N, C-alpha and C positions, 0 to 999 in steps of 0.2 A: 739562657745562658750555658755555656760549652760545661763540663765539670765533669770532673775526670778525678775516680774513686779508687785509691788504691791502698788494699789492706789485703793480707795475706789469710784471713776469717773467710770462707764461702760466704756463711751467713749471716756477717756483717756488709759483707758487700750487696749482696740480694737487700737487705734492709734498704742501707742507705739508697741504693740504685733505684727501688720502686717507691720509695718515700719521695725523692726526687725530682721523680720522672711526672710523679702525681702533681710537683707544684708548679712544672713545666717546664724546666728544665733538660737538657739533653744530655747523655750520662753518659760516660766510658769508662770503665774499671778494667784493673791492672790486679792481678794477684802478688807481685813482687814489687823490689822495685826497679829493676831493669823491665819491666814490661810496661813498668804507669811511664818511665823516660820514651822509649819506642812508640806509646800512646801521643805522647807529647808532641814526639817530634813527626807523627803520622796527619794528625789535626790541630785545629786552631784550637786554646785549650783557654777558657778565662780563669778558672777555679780548679786549682788543686786540692783536694781531699787526703791528704798523706798520713798512714799508720805511721806515728814514731817506730815501731820496731815488725821489722818486714826482713825475710830471709832477702842475700846476695850484696842488700843496700838499706840501712835505716831512712827513715822518711827524710831527716834533716842533712842526710849525705846529696837525695834526689833531688829535695828543696835548692842544693846548694848547685846543683848540676843545670837542673832547669831556669834557674835564676840567671845563671852566667850565660845561657844561651840564650834567655828572653826577660828583662829586667822587669817587663810589667806584667807579669804572670803573678795571680794572685793566689794566696796559698793558703790554708788553715790545717794544721798537723794535729792528728788523733793522739792524743797523751794516755798513759795512765793515771788513775785517780792518785791527786798528790803529788804529780811528777814536777813539783815548780820549779828547778835548778831546769831540767831539760825544757820546760814550757819558757824560760828567761832566755835560754840559747835558740832556743826557733824564733823566736821574735828578733831576737839577733840578726840572725838569716835571714830577716826578712820578710818572711810567716804575716799575715795581716791579724793570724787572731788563731787560738791550740781554744781544742775541747776536749775534754776528760769523759773517759769511760766509766760507767755506761752514758753509753750517750742520751742526750734529753734531745727529742728531734725537735722540739720547739723551741727550742736553745739554738738549734743548729740553723733552722728554720731563718730566727730572728737575726742571726749573724751572717747569713748570706744575704737575708736582704739588705742587710746594711754594706757589705762589699758590692752587692749590685750596684745600692745607690751611688758609691764612693766610685765603681768606673765608670755608671754614666754620669757624675760629675765632672772627670777627670775627660771625657770622650768631649763633652761639651764645652772647656774649657779650650780644649787644644783646635775646636773650630775657631773658638774667639781669637786666638793668638795665631792663626792662623790666617784669619782673615785680615788682622793688623797687620801681618808681616805684610801682605800684600796690598794694604789699603794704598790708597792714589792720595790720601793726606797722611799729614806727620805725628800717625796716631803713636803713641807709646803704652806699656802696660809696664809695670814695675811691681817686682813681690809674687809670693806665693803662699802666703799664708792662707789658711783654711778660708779665714772670713772675707778676703778677696777672692777663693775660688768658686765660693760657693755663692758671693754677687755675680760671679762671670757665668756660673752656670746658667742665674737665674735671666740675666737678658739674652742668653742664648736663645731661652726658648719663648721668652714675653716680645723680641724680634719679629719670631714667626708671621706672628696675628697681626690685623688690623685695625686693632684697637686702644684705644689712645693708653698712656701710661704717665703715672706721675711718680719721679723721682727725689725722694726725702732723703737730707743729709745736709747734716751740718757745713756751715762756712770752709771751703776750703776741701772738700772732700774729693773733688772728681765727679761733679754731677754732669757738667758739661760736657765730659768726656763718653762718661753713659748714655750721652742722649747717642750722641757721634756714632757709638758702636750699635747703637739699636738700631738705626739707620744704616750703617756699614751691612748688619748684618741681614737687613731684611728684604723681603723680594722686590722693592722698588731704590734699592742701593745707585743703581744708575739715574735714579731721578733726582730732581734740586734737595738741598736740606737748607732749608731758610731758619734763621735763629734772631729772638726781639730778644732783649734785656727788660724785661718790663719795669724793674728799677732806674732804665736810664732814659727813657722816652717820658717829655713833660706833658702835661694830662690832657692839655688840648691839640697834641698832635698825637694824640694815641689811637684814635678812632683810623686818621689817615692812614698812619703808618698799620695798620691792622687790615683795611680795607680797600685802602687806596682814595683817591680823588679824582674831579675831574677839573680841567682845569677853571680857574674863575671862581672854583668852591668857595674858596674865603683868600680875605688877601693873603698877598704873596704867595698864591696855587699859579704860575707863573705856567706851567704845564702840567696834563696828566701823570696821575702817578698812580703806578702798580701797588697795593697793599702787600704785605706776608702772604695774603692767601692765596692770593693769583697766582705769585712768583712759589709760591710751594705746591702749586695743583700739580696733582700725581706723586707729592716724596711726602717730607717729614715737614711739622713747622714746631719748632721747639721755642719753646715758652720758659724765658732762666726768668726766675725770680717771680714767680707765675702771682706769690701770694701779696705783691704790691700793686698789682691790678684795680683800679680804681672801681667800687661800685657800681657806676654806669656803666661802664664798660665789660663790666663780668654780664650784665645783662644782655649785651650785643654778640660777647664772645660766645655766650651761652647757644643764643639764638642761631648765630651761623653752624656751630656743630651739632643743632640737630638738623636743620633742614640740610647745608650743605651748600649753602648759595650765602654770598655776599652782596652789599650795596655800597658803593664807592661815596665819598661824600663829594655831595654836589648833583648825584645821581639819581635816575628814577630806574635806573634797569639793574635786574640782579643778578649775578654771575654765578652759575655753577661752581664749586669747586670740590677736588675730591684730594683732604688732604687726611694726612694721622698727624695728631696732637701729641706731640711729648711736654708738658709740662716738667719742670723742676723748682723746688721751695725748699729755703732754710728752715722756713717758720712752720709750726703746727696748723696747718688746713682747720683741722677737727676744731681746735680750740678758737679759731678767728671766724670760724663758721658759728660755734657757740656766743660768742660776741657780737653779732653779729655783722661782720666786716668780710664776711666771704659767703657767697650763695651758696646752700648748701644741694641745692641740684647742679650747679656747678662745679663742685667739689664731687660729685657721684658722676658727672660727666667723667672728667678728668681721671678719676683716679678707678679706670674700670681696672687697670694693670697697675701696680705699684712696684718699685724698686729702690729698697732702702741702702744707699749705699754707708760701708759702715766708717765709724769715724777711725783715724790714724792708733788712737790709742787700745783699738781694738783687734789691731795687725802689727802688733810690734816688731814682729817679728820679718818687716817688711820692711821694718828703717834701713838697715845696713845697706841693702839693694838700693835703697833710693836715694842717700849718702854718696854712696858712689856711684852713682847716674847721676846726680849733680856736680860734682867734682867731675868727674871726665866728661859733662859736657859745656861746665863753665871756666873750670879752670884754667890759668892763663901759662901755669908753669906745674911741675911735677909736685904733685900732694898727697900725702897719706894724711889716715886718721890714728889718732893714737888713742889705744885701747880704753882708757880711762873717758876719751871723748865720746866714742860712742856707744860707753853703760852711760854716760849721763843723759845723752840724746834717745836712749833707750826708754829710760825712764821717764822722760818730760811727759807731759798730760799733750800738747802740743791743741791747744784750746782752738788752734788756727788748722791743724789739720797738717795735708801735703804742702800747700801753699805756703803756710809759715814753716813747714822744714825747709823749702827749698829758700827762703828769704834768707832765715839763719844760716843756712850752709852759706851763700852770698855774701852776706854780712863776714863770715867768719875767714873767709877764702881773703877776702880784701885786706880783712885787720891783721893776717897771720905773719909772722914776722920771718918763719923758717919753710921749711915744707914737710911741715909735720902740724896736722891742726892739733892744737891741744888745747886743753878743757879753758885754759886763759882766754883763747879765741874766741868763745861762745857767752852770748849777751848774760848779761849776769840773772837774769831772769831767769834760765835755765838752767843756773849754774846753782840756782839757789832754792835748791828742792828741800822740803823737811827730812830730818834725817831723822830715821828709826832705829832701834838698837834693835836688829833684824835677829840677832845673834840667841839674846833673851825672850823676843818673840817666838822664834821658831821654839825654845825650849819649852815654853809654858804651852805653843800648840800643842807636839810632840806628848807632853805628858798629859793632856788632859785626853789626846785621841788614845793614845792606850788604856787610860779609867776607863772608859765607852767601850773601847774593845771588849775589855775585860769582864767590866758591867754586864755587857751583853752578853759575851761567854756563859756566865756565872748563872744568868737570869733561865739562859736556856739549854742548863747542863752537859754543855759545850757541845753542844750538836751546834754545829756549822751552818747547817741550811737554817734552820730555822734563826740564829747569831744574827746571820744575812740579811734575810729578809726584816730582822727588826730593826738594824743598823740603816738599810735603806742603800747597799753594795751588792756586789757580786758576790762568789764563793771564789773565786779567783782572788778578788781584791781580798776579801778578808785573810784568806791563806797568805796573801802578801805579807799582808800586814801583823797577822801571827808573827811571819818568821822576824820582821824587819826589829820586831819590840820583842822578840824572844817569848811568845806566850806560849808557855806549854801548864798542860793542866796535872 
């Protein structure tokens, strides 16, 4: 990572530059704010470490100018010990973090590693979004929550490999979309993507659907049929709801995956197939293995790589964007969402996830009388959420938190480092909470 270190103290600059270069980073240095901006404009910088107090321009002034020219620049400000107000201001300007003097190099290393991880995730998500925008299929990614970004980042890395993938998630979370993305981002994106819903095929036809059959192999087999494995040759076979696969078929699927060969029903000839299998399930396959309803060896064969799709209640930040998308796509007249309606939707847990939200919006749009989606337009089960006395609860939590902080500080003779360690929080968080609750020795 290319890092710019701006500090008017030459010893500090040399210390930080030497430390970061030993960590494998490319480092540029500047003695003041103006030189920092010049360096920033001359070379691609990923992260800027800016001392707050520099001659000419302060660190926050330099950061503001950098953000104006490149909003994607990552920055960390170096502040004086205890300068909480300064730290809050620089975070408002868009700094990723701040670090106090004297600098703890191990803490600095950890913070930079976290920023590097964030940068990597952002780059991977950008690749996924670009692939979706240029895809021949009508795929859409709605939302920008941390949980969704982490999932898309994982998908980007998983897609490049040839190994089997198991997608796990609740009903309605978008497992099929993830499977399409894995194929779209893979080296075999131009090859076939064949999907089979294991819960929708009668057991007596399953073998034929997977492996195909010859003409006359059984009653009704009036012509030769190529199964999913053959049709997916060179590409991806998506087995949705794989937890519903009958035990007898599990052993045959396992053999096909191990040998990369299949045999049509009614044929004595084997056919070589090169297929990447992506499976999805809303069941706990490990529990099914323990219950003897799913083969353990097949589970391990499918679960080489795994992607867990987060439920909607773990990415509530995406609900407003999803609601806006469904209304823009399906509304037959101009329609807006009342703030109270959106608040109810965000608080609802959505056991059916994104699919349930989609159906709720369709129903509510149909029944709405005016141009605004009101709370009364929502289904009763969505409106009927347990009401909590949030004010009383918040007051009790804050009282408890204040007492825990004071107790820890008293026990450690108000040595903040030791108190923060005892509480399991950082010194920065401890100082913020001391200011919030007005705690003084």
